[in-house]
C-alpha positions in Angstrom: 7.0 -40.4 24.3 4.4 -37.4 24.1 6.9 -35.3 25.4 9.3 -36.4 22.8 6.6 -36.0 20.3 6.0 -31.9 21.5 9.7 -31.8 21.1 10.1 -33.1 18.1 7.2 -30.4 17.0 9.3 -27.6 18.1 12.2 -28.6 16.5 10.4 -28.7 12.6 9.2 -25.4 13.8 12.3 -23.7 14.6 13.7 -25.0 11.4 11.0 -23.9 9.3 11.7 -20.4 11.1 15.5 -20.9 10.6 15.3 -21.4 7.0 13.3 -18.4 6.8 15.7 -16.4 8.2 18.4 -17.9 6.5 16.7 -16.7 3.0 15.8 -13.3 3.7 19.9 -12.7 5.5 20.9 -13.8 2.0 18.4 -11.7 -0.3 19.3 -8.4 2.2 23.0 -9.0 1.6 22.6 -9.0 -2.0 20.2 -6.4 -2.1 22.8 -4.5 0.3 25.7 -3.8 -2.6 23.2 -1.6 -4.8 21.8 0.2 -2.1 24.8 1.6 -0.9 26.2 2.1 -4.3 22.6 3.9 -4.8 23.5 6.1 -2.2 27.1 6.6 -2.6 26.0 8.3 -6.1 24.2 10.5 -5.2 26.3 11.8 -2.5 28.8 13.5 -4.7 25.7 15.0 -6.7 24.5 16.5 -3.4 27.8 17.5 -2.1 28.6 19.7 -6.1 25.1 21.2 -6.2 25.5 22.6 -2.9 28.6 24.2 -3.4 26.8 25.7 -6.8 23.9 27.0 -4.4 27.1 28.6 -2.0 28.4 30.4 -5.5 24.7 31.8 -6.7 24.5 33.1 -2.8 27.7 34.8 -3.0 27.6 36.0 -6.2 23.6 37.7 -5.5 23.5 39.0 -2.0 21.0 41.7 -2.9 18.7 38.2 -4.1 16.9 37.8 -0.7 15.4 34.2 -1.4 12.1 33.1 0.7 14.1 29.7 1.4 16.8 31.9 3.8 14.2 33.3 5.3 14.2 33.1 9.2 10.5 33.5 10.6 9.6 33.1 14.0 8.1 29.4 14.2 4.4 29.1 14.2 4.1 25.8 12.4 6.7 23.2 11.1 7.1 20.2 8.8 8.2 17.1 9.5 9.5 14.5 6.8 9.9 11.0 8.3 11.6 8.0 6.0 11.2 4.2 7.0 10.8 1.1 5.1 7.9 -0.5 3.9 8.5 -3.9 5.6 10.2 -4.6 9.2 12.3 -7.9 10.6 14.8 -5.4 10.1 16.0 -5.0 14.3 15.4 -1.2 16.2 15.8 0.2 12.8 12.2 1.8 12.2 12.0 2.1 15.7 14.5 4.0 16.1 13.8 6.7 13.5 10.3 7.0 14.4 11.0 7.1 18.3 13.5 10.2 16.8 10.5 11.7 15.1 7.9 11.3 18.1 10.6 13.3 20.1 11.2 15.7 17.6 7.4 16.8 17.5 7.3 16.4 21.8 9.5 19.0 22.1 8.0 21.3 19.3 4.7 20.6 21.1 6.2 22.0 24.2 7.1 25.1 22.3 3.7 25.9 21.3 4.5 24.6 17.8 2.3 22.8 15.6 3.2 20.0 13.0 2.6 19.0 9.7 3.9 15.9 8.9 4.9 14.0 5.3 5.9 10.2 5.6 8.1 8.0 3.6 7.2 4.3 3.7 4.3 1.9 5.1 6.0 2.0 8.8 5.6 5.5 9.0 2.2 6.0 7.4 0.7 2.9 10.1 2.4 4.6 12.9 1.5 8.2 12.2 -2.3 6.8 11.4 -2.4 5.2 14.4 -1.9 8.4 16.3 -4.2 10.3 14.5 -1.5 12.8 13.3 -1.9 15.4 10.7 -0.3 13.8 7.7 -0.6 16.0 4.7 1.2 14.0 2.2 2.9 10.3 2.0 4.8 7.9 -0.2 3.6 4.4 1.0 4.6 1.6 -0.4 8.1 3.0 -1.5 9.6 0.2 -2.7 12.9 -0.5 -3.2 13.3 1.3 -6.0 11.0 4.5 -5.7 10.3 6.7 -8.6 11.5 9.8 -8.5 7.9 11.3 -8.9 6.8 9.3 -5.9 9.6 11.0 -3.8 9.5 14.7 -5.2 5.7 14.6 -4.6 5.8 14.9 -0.8 8.6 17.1 -1.3 6.9 19.2 -3.2 3.4 19.8 -0.4 5.8 20.4 1.9 8.1 23.4 -0.3 4.6 24.9 -1.4 3.8 24.9 2.2 6.8 26.9 3.3 6.4 29.4 0.3 3.0 30.0 1.2 4.0 30.6 4.7 1.9 27.5 6.2 5.0 26.6 7.3 8.2 27.9 8.9 10.3 25.3 9.4 11.0 21.7 7.3 13.0 19.2 8.9 13.8 15.4 7.8 14.2 12.2 10.0 16.2 9.2 8.4 18.3 6.6 9.4 22.2 7.5 8.4 23.8 4.8 7.1 27.6 4.8 8.8 28.5 1.3 8.0 27.1 -2.3 7.9 27.0 -2.5 11.7 26.1 1.1 12.6 23.0 2.8 11.5 21.5 5.8 13.8 18.7 8.3 13.5 19.3 11.6 12.3 17.3 15.2 12.3 18.3 17.3 9.4 17.2 21.0 9.4 16.1 21.7 5.7 14.5 24.8 5.6 15.3 27.7 6.2 18.5 27.0 4.4 21.8 28.3 6.6 23.5 31.2 6.0 26.9 30.4 3.7 29.8 30.2 6.0 33.3 32.4 6.1 35.2 30.4 4.4 32.9 29.1 2.2 32.7 32.9 0.5 36.5 33.1 0.1 36.6 32.1 -3.3 33.5 31.7 -5.3 32.1 32.7 -9.0 29.1 33.5 -11.0 27.7 31.8 -13.7 25.9 32.9 -17.2 22.2 32.6 -16.7 19.4 31.5 -19.2 16.6 33.1 -19.3 17.5 35.6 -15.9 19.8 34.6 -12.9 16.8 34.5 -10.3 14.6 32.0 -12.3 17.7 29.5 -12.2 18.7 30.2 -8.6 15.0 29.5 -7.8 15.5 26.0 -10.1 18.2 25.5 -8.4 17.4 26.0 -4.5 14.0 23.6 -5.4 16.7 21.1 -6.7 19.1 21.1 -3.9 15.8 20.5 -1.6 14.7 17.8 -3.4 18.6 16.3 -3.2 18.7 16.1 0.3 15.4 14.3 0.6 16.3 11.7 -2.2 19.6 11.6 -0.3 17.7 10.8 3.1 15.7 8.1 1.1 19.1 6.3 -0.4 20.6 6.2 3.5 17.4 5.0 5.1 17.4 2.1 2.1 21.1 1.2 2.4 20.2 1.4 6.3 17.6 -1.0 6.4 19.3 -3.9 4.6 22.1 -3.4 6.4 20.0 -3.8 9.2 17.6 -6.7 8.0 21.1 -8.5 7.4 22.5 -8.4 10.7 18.8 -9.1 12.4 18.2 -11.8 10.2 21.5 -13.1 10.9 21.5 -13.2 15.0 18.0 -14.9 14.2 19.3 -17.3 12.3 22.1 -18.2 14.9 19.3 -18.1 18.0 17.3 -20.6 15.6 20.2 -22.5 15.9 21.3 -22.0 19.3 17.6 -23.1 19.9 17.4 -26.4 17.7 20.2 -27.7 19.3 18.8 -27.7 23.1 16.2 -28.8 22.0 17.5 -32.1 20.0 19.7 -32.2 23.7 15.8 -32.1 25.4 14.4 -34.7 23.0 17.5 -36.7 23.8 17.1 -37.1 27.1 13.6 -37.5 27.2 13.7 -40.3 24.7 16.4 -42.1 26.9 14.4 -41.5 30.3 11.6 -43.2 28.1 13.8 -46.3 26.8 15.5 -46.7 30.5 11.7 -46.5 31.5 10.5 -49.4 29.5 13.6 -51.4 30.0 13.1 -51.1 34.0 9.3 -52.2 33.5 10.4 -55.1 30.9 12.7 -56.0 34.2 10.1 -55.6 37.0 8.0 -57.7 34.7 10.3 -60.4 34.3 11.4 -61.1 38.2 7.7 -61.0 38.9 7.1 -63.8 36.3 
């Protein structure tokens, strides 16, 4: 029964794996509603601050903010958002592939890049590539403090204001639903000009201490909100992808256990048949 013992060992190993994947599935399922709640909570704020920014822009067309300046792109900044841990299907691989494709396209245009990373997976990926990472927040955690998020953003905004980079983009996983998450490359800077329909009805505000100081602050908050929203979208995508991946792994482990048990029963039956044949042959010989 050496073959049977080997199969039993494989069954125990598969059962242990199934226990782990089932537990991870349950943990991801428990975390997912909270992650979605945080993601949905920031969306109205992001939409409102965009509307405020459009009103500012319409009311003060004479003010040429550096975030709207379109310059020849010699060097660009790329923020890459991933998770800290794997076992989430192709979630991190997809966003890293999109980031690599963006960098390759820039390289073909003669554009150099500075990279800012969120999450251990992105940090490890670009460390292996020996890419120019100028700022990182890794590990990011399930509830990253705002200071950890804004530190990387500030490095990129300072570089843009000082002219060290001429474009800024962020790559993250957009949460569509529990089953669908896809990587998105979102151009952050320079800011797009307001569309004509956005200028049809606008109003101005009362400013303290002065309009330009308030506008500068609001524009910074708008960029930070976009990055914060991207991180929350990615975290909701992470929990959904991990839940789906671990459920598939649990089901696969169950099917493997079933196949191994069938093979074990066949091996056991063959061993019993062989023993009976040997007993009968021995009795006949006597």
